C-alpha positions in Angstrom: -91.9 61.6 -88.0 -93.8 64.8 -87.6 -97.0 65.3 -85.6 -99.0 65.8 -88.8 -97.8 62.4 -90.1 -98.7 60.7 -86.9 -102.2 62.3 -87.0 -102.6 61.1 -90.6 -101.7 57.5 -89.7 -103.9 57.7 -86.6 -106.8 58.8 -88.7 -106.3 56.0 -91.2 -106.1 53.4 -88.3 -109.3 54.8 -86.8 -111.1 54.6 -90.1 -110.4 50.9 -90.7 -109.9 49.5 -87.2 -113.2 47.6 -87.1 -112.6 45.5 -90.3 -109.9 43.1 -89.0 -112.1 42.4 -85.9 -115.0 41.6 -88.2 -112.8 39.2 -90.1 -111.7 37.6 -86.9 -115.4 37.3 -85.8 -116.3 35.6 -89.1 -113.5 33.0 -88.5 -114.4 32.4 -84.9 -118.1 32.1 -85.7 -117.7 30.3 -89.0 -120.9 28.3 -88.9 -123.1 31.3 -88.1 -121.4 33.4 -90.8 -121.7 30.7 -93.3 -125.4 30.2 -92.5 -125.9 33.9 -93.0 -124.1 33.9 -96.3 -126.1 31.0 -97.5 -129.3 32.8 -96.7 -128.4 35.4 -99.3 -129.4 32.9 -102.0 -126.3 33.1 -104.1 -124.2 30.1 -104.9 -120.7 29.7 -103.6 -121.3 30.8 -100.0 -118.0 29.4 -98.7 -116.0 31.1 -101.4 -117.8 34.4 -100.8 -117.2 34.1 -97.0 -113.5 33.4 -97.5 -113.2 36.3 -99.9 -115.0 38.6 -97.4 -112.5 37.6 -94.7 -109.6 38.2 -97.0 -110.9 41.6 -98.0 -111.6 42.6 -94.3 -108.1 41.5 -93.3 -106.0 42.8 -96.2 -107.5 46.1 -97.3 -107.1 47.8 -93.9 -103.4 47.1 -94.1 -103.3 48.5 -97.6 -105.1 51.7 -96.4 -102.9 52.2 -93.3 -99.7 51.5 -95.2 -100.6 53.8 -98.1 -100.0 50.9 -100.6 -102.8 51.1 -103.2 -104.9 52.8 -100.5 -107.5 54.1 -103.0 -108.0 50.6 -104.4 -108.4 49.3 -100.8 -110.8 52.0 -99.9 -112.8 51.2 -103.1 -112.9 47.4 -102.4 -113.6 47.4 -98.6 -117.2 48.6 -98.6 -118.3 45.7 -100.9 -116.2 43.0 -99.2 -118.4 42.1 -96.2 -121.8 43.2 -97.4 -123.5 39.8 -97.5 -121.4 38.3 -94.8 -121.7 41.0 -92.1 -121.6 40.2 -88.4 -125.3 40.6 -87.8 -125.9 37.2 -86.3 -123.0 37.7 -83.8 -124.3 41.1 -82.9 -127.9 39.8 -82.4 -126.5 36.8 -80.4 -124.6 39.2 -78.1 -127.7 41.3 -77.6 -129.8 38.3 -76.7 -127.1 36.9 -74.4 -126.8 40.2 -72.5 -130.5 40.1 -71.8 -131.5 42.9 -74.2 -134.9 43.0 -75.6 -135.7 41.5 -79.0 -136.3 45.0 -80.2 -132.6 45.8 -79.7 -131.6 42.6 -81.5 -133.8 43.5 -84.4 -132.3 46.9 -84.6 -128.8 45.5 -84.5 -129.5 43.1 -87.3 -131.2 45.8 -89.4 -128.4 48.2 -88.8 -125.8 45.9 -90.3 -127.7 45.3 -93.5 
């Protein structure tokens, strides 16, 4: 493998590295993620959450492997929109003793 190929794979990994962790966070904090999804007002919150987890877990692998990478790059921005990790980020900010202003900023940043 050449250096250029390694750099190319490294760039792909860096671009999608956060998505699998977001999927894991949704699984570990299922109740909070489901409550946030239900607040969106759309029916089928559980199905949407499972779909978001699948998108965030599978599409990064597609992109890194180069298998239908353009399709994966097209799908991934819409996969976790309504099921983002905003409650977990806000919860971490409040646990760490940050001001509520930081928590508000974190939640607004994810939407």
